[in-house]
Structure formats: structure tokens, C-alpha cells
C-alpha positions, -999 to +999 in steps of 0.1 A: +376+262+705+379+228+722+415+224+734+404+197+759+397+173+731+434+165+726+438+148+759+419+116+753+448+092+760+454+105+795+417+104+802+414+068+791+441+058+815+421+073+844+387+063+830+380+031+848+380+047+883+368+081+876+338+080+852+304+070+863+281+048+841+247+058+831+213+042+828+195+035+795+178+066+781+147+070+759+159+096+735+151+079+702+187+068+695+203+034+693+204+014+725+233+018+750+242+034+782+228+069+777+223+097+802+191+115+792+195+153+796+162+163+782+147+194+798+110+201+797+114+232+775+140+218+750+129+208+715+158+184+709+166+154+731+201+154+745+223+125+758+257+124+773+287+101+770+322+099+784+336+096+749+320+103+715+335+090+682+325+110+651+323+087+621+308+052+616+333+039+592+358+011+599+383+035+617+356+049+639+341+016+647+375-001+654+384+028+677+351+025+695+354-012+699+389-010+712+380+017+737+350-001+752+368-034+754+397-018+773+375+005+794+341-012+799+331+013+826+330+042+800+299+052+782+308+056+745+288+067+715+294+066+678+279+093+656+272+085+619+256+110+595+241+083+572+213+059+581+236+029+578+272+023+589+303+020+567+286+032+535+314+054+521+351+046+520+348+014+541+321-001+520+336+010+487+372+001+483+392-026+465+391-049+495+428-058+495+445-069+527+480-055+521+510-073+535+531-042+544+558-044+517+556-008+504+563+012+535+596+026+548+612+001+572+607+009+609+579+034+600+546+033+619+528+025+586+550-006+580+545-018+616+507-012+616+502-028+582+521-060+590+506-064+624+471-053+612+470-079+584+478-107+609+452-094+634+426-091+606+430-126+595+427-138+631+396-117+636+379-130+605+386-166+615+371-159+650+340-142+636+335-165+606+340-136+581+348-148+546+382-138+532+407-152+507+444-152+512+450-153+474+484-137+474+499-111+452+526-109+425+545-076+420+557-081+385+586-065+366+579-065+328+608-043+318+645-048+325+648-013+341+622-022+367+642-051+382+665-030+405+633-013+419+617-047+424+648-060+442+649-029+464+612-034+473+619-070+481+646-060+506+622-034+521+596-061+526+621-084+544+630-055+567+594-050+575+589-086+585+564-095+557+557-132+558+566-156+530+582-131+506+603-146+477+617-134+444+606-156+415+616-159+379+595-163+347+588-200+351+575-195+386+554-166+376+537-189+351+530-214+379+513-188+401+496-169+372+495-189+340+484-160+318+508-134+333+541-125+316+570-109+334+608-110+338+608-113+376+583-109+404+579-107+442+555-134+455+535-120+485+515-150+497+502-132+528+482-106+507+444-113+507+410-099+500+380-093+522+347-073+523+357-045+547+321-034+552+314-068+567+344-064+590+332-029+600+297-041+608+311-069+629+331-043+648+299-024+654+282-055+667+310-061+692+308-025+703+271-026+709+272-059+726+297-044+750+273-016+758+282+010+733+257+032+714+255+038+677+236+069+667+229+071+629+214+100+610+234+123+631+254+147+609+277+168+630+274+205+624+292+220+653+314+211+683+318+236+711+325+240+748+293+244+769+289+278+786+266+265+813+249+233+825+219+221+806+185+229+820+172+205+848+204+184+846+221+168+876+253+164+856+264+200+859+295+206+838+307+170+839+300+168+801+313+202+789+316+194+751+285+199+731+281+183+696+253+196+675+238+180+644+220+195+615+186+188+630+192+208+662+199+178+684+228+178+709+251+152+724+273+161+754+305+144+763+339+147+780+361+137+751+358+135+713+376+113+688+370+123+651+372+096+624+352+113+597+368+099+564+366+124+536+354+151+560+382+145+585+398+179+579+365+198+583+355+179+615+390+183+629+386+221+624+352+220+642+369+203+671+395+230+675+423+211+658+442+219+626+424+211+593+458+202+577+465+182+557+435+192+535+416+165+516+414+167+478+389+142+463+400+119+434+380+092+417+398+062+404+382+043+375+383+005+376+375-017+346+355-049+352+365-081+335+338-102+319+329-132+341+339-157+314+374-141+313+380-142+351+401-173+347+429-151+334+436-138+369+440-160+400+453-135+426+464-099+429+488-088+401+506-054+407+532-035+387+565-023+402+556+010+418+574+042+410+584+059+442+582+093+426+544+091+426+519+084+455+502+057+436+507+019+432+498+018+395+471-001+375+467-036+388+445-067+387+423-071+418+401-102+425+370-095+446+351-116+471+322-120+447+345-136+421+348-105+399+381-090+387+388-053+388+414-038+365+428-004+374+426+022+387+436+055+371+430+087+390+408+118+380+400+148+400+364+148+415+343+179+420+325+166+451+338+148+481+312+121+481+300+124+445+300+090+429+289+100+394+310+118+368+289+150+369+284+153+407+294+188+417+296+208+449+306+244+447+318+243+483+341+213+476+354+229+444+362+262+461+379+243+489+401+225+464+411+257+447+416+279+477+426+258+507+445+228+492+480+222+478+466+208+446+482+234+423+516+227+438+510+190+434+498+194+399+529+214+389+552+187+403+534+158+385+521+174+354+532+147+329+519+119+352+485+137+354+483+140+316+489+103+313+462+095+338+438+118+321+445+102+287+439+067+302+407+079+318+393+092+285+404+063+262+397+027+272+422+014+247+451+031+265+444+014+298+439-020+281+472-016+263+489-011+296+472-041+311+483-062+281+519-058+293+510-082+321+483-104+305+485-101+267+452-121+262+431-093+275+413-073+248+388-043+248+360-068+242+367-085+275+358-054+295+322-054+307+318-021+325+335+004+347+333+012+384+349+040+403+366+046+436+376+078+453+407+089+471+425+097+493+412+064+507+391+048+480+353+051+474+333+038+445+303+046+424+275+026+407+286+008+376+285+026+343+290+013+307+324+017+292+327+036+260+356+051+240+332+076+226+317+091+258+321+127+247+305+141+279+329+122+301+358+133+279+349+170+281+344+168+318+378+153+324+394+178+300+379+205+322+396+189+352+429+190+333+426+226+324+416+235+360+444+217+377+470+205+352+471+170+369+451+141+382+476+126+406+461+105+434+468+101+471+467+066+486 
């Protein structure tokens, strides 16, 4: 298909001296250095770039910003299928700035998380983006959790996480007056931010440096051109053709794909492997009533169980002052379906045929049953939350929001009810289909 797409790094090293810039085009897209390639007989207007990034979320925008700041002579375009940027995973996640304590020492994840948190705080300060470094407690409420907590603490020290300390019950009360626990890790470097605001700032930096953002451009196909476009002086300098669902085309030399929940499918279009396959999960968060938000000051997390790819139900403060409680994890039947009954036959068949969901379900069946039970019955989740803050009751829960994995998304708020029979039946169907609701994070 497009084997040349894999050599972006080497191309960027040669880019400054070998790529020519372009003049502004009038093709109806966002402003930037475009090369118009519109022939007189063509129904769709075509532009060319040295590099195209597919995906206008925070990963795609950060990649575009970094490339254009390092290589200002390149013409770079970002393609986004929605009318606005950062409207899926980026704009709909818990907003936590993690410190890097959870990852294996010396791993790339650990290094990127620790360095990334420091760079994000610095960037927010430079740009005047609001954030709160409210900290996090990882709390052991049972005696058997203490060895895992101490092991996690040692891991955080090896990863270079700033300010970590083990604290006892009296110090837990000082940090979180309503939280009970035997021992906790205090992570003062953990914070919260609105990641969509960060992503939009990245987009502004990118455009101010001369980059182009093309919205309403849903990629349908990526292929190598067989011949030069009609009436074009570029020849085969831009051999990669990216087509959208409207019949419009973009030509370029190199492609970077950052397509969120569609990463595997876009990767396959570009000629690369679609593995690992994405399986969509929705995580339900409970929302604490505003008059009860005084119960939680910062992030409160349980001690994670390393057997499962999930951090557990936790307490998450938000930039708007609200407190999220959760999440659990339930299988979704549409990749970007934010309502319980959203359904896509294509996505469901992909889950059944092409993913490793059945294997995952068989490995974590009991965990999946527990998640399903908590998803169906509000009281079960509240009972778990009371292990940390006993004062919380069912009447303190205002409503429910939902996010989706593997990197989280959310849905519009819906009322919480223990007697929602339709939601119960829908989730029971998920259990019968898969045997599990384990989540990726």
C-alpha cells in the first residue's frame, strides 16, 4: 500500500534543506502554506503538504506543533474529521495530570509521563492555561494492600517522581480530612487540567507558525499516486494521496496518523499493521452533589491490582469544581457512541471477529462480572467508595457521566437510577456476549 509512510524520521532530518515552501492557496480550507493543485476539470480541490497529520486531537496537534517548530520550512497540515478540534478523547477525559508512579522503571512510559508532566506544567504557566496541582493520595484501606503500596512507592522513586512520601493515618487526615486509610502514598506533583484547552493552544501555536488545520475532512483512503495530477507543476513530488468522504484529495510526501479510537483502521489504510485492535469500553463516573464536594480536596486513588489493566474506582476533582467518582468499565457497541444504546454493526463485528476480546474476557471473567454488577447497581459502587470516605451516601450522588476507553471519552450526563431496567438489560447483553467488561487504560 504505502510503505514510504514509515520513513518520516529520516525525512524530517533532511527536511530543512530539501523541501520547498508553498504559497497560500484558495481551496476553501484553513489558512496555511498550501500548494493549490486544482485542475480545470477536477470537481474536488486538492492541496499538497510535505507532511500531513491525520487526527486533530491532542496527540496529533502536539505532533504537528513539534514538527513545525523544529522544521519551519516544511508545509504541514492537520486533518480532522469533525468540525471542531479535540472533541473526542482529548475533550472528554478525567483531566488528571499523572505523575508517573504506575509504570515500570526505565520504561518509555515512565520516562514520558514524568517528563511530560513537568513540561505540561511549564507550558500551562507560559500560556496562562488554568490548572491545579492538587496532589493525589493512593490509599491502602486493607492490611493486605500495604505491601503493594510500598512496592508502588519504590517504583515511583525509581521513576524520579517528585515529592513522593509514605504517610500514615494521621497525615492522611491532614491531607484529606474525610478519607480513612491505613497508609498512603502522597503524590503532590499530580494535578488536573482541561486537556481540550491545552490541545487548542497547541493548534494555535501550530497555525501561528504557518501550519494548516483542515476540519470536516474525514479520511476514507490513503494510497500512492499512479500519475501526476492534471495541470500540476509538482509532478510526483507529492506521491501520497489522502481522500476524504466528500471526494476531496490532499497530496503529501509523508503521513503521521494520530486518529484516536480509529488508530487501527487508519493505520491499516496507510499500509501499516492494524494491530493492536481497539475495543471500545465506556467507564461510568458518578457525580458528587455540589454541596458535598467539600468531602474531597484532591485525587484519591485505591492501591491498584497489577493483574488488571485498570487503576480502580477513584475520586477525581475537576477544573470546574465538580468531583467525579469512578469509573467502572462496560463494553460499548460503538466506538464513538456516547449513549448507552448507541450501536454500530461494523464496530460490533470488528469486536467479535478481529479483536482479542474473547481471550481477554476468559482471563478476567470474575473481574468483568464485578464491573458489570457495579455498573448496574449504584449501591454497589457507593459501598466501595465508602471504604475511603464513609460519609458518602447514595443520596449524595447527583448524576452519572461516562467516559470511553482505551483512552477515555465521555457522554452527556444522565440521571442515576438503581431501577434503570433498560440499562440493566443492555449491560446483561454485553456480559452474555463477552463474559467480561475489563478495561484498557
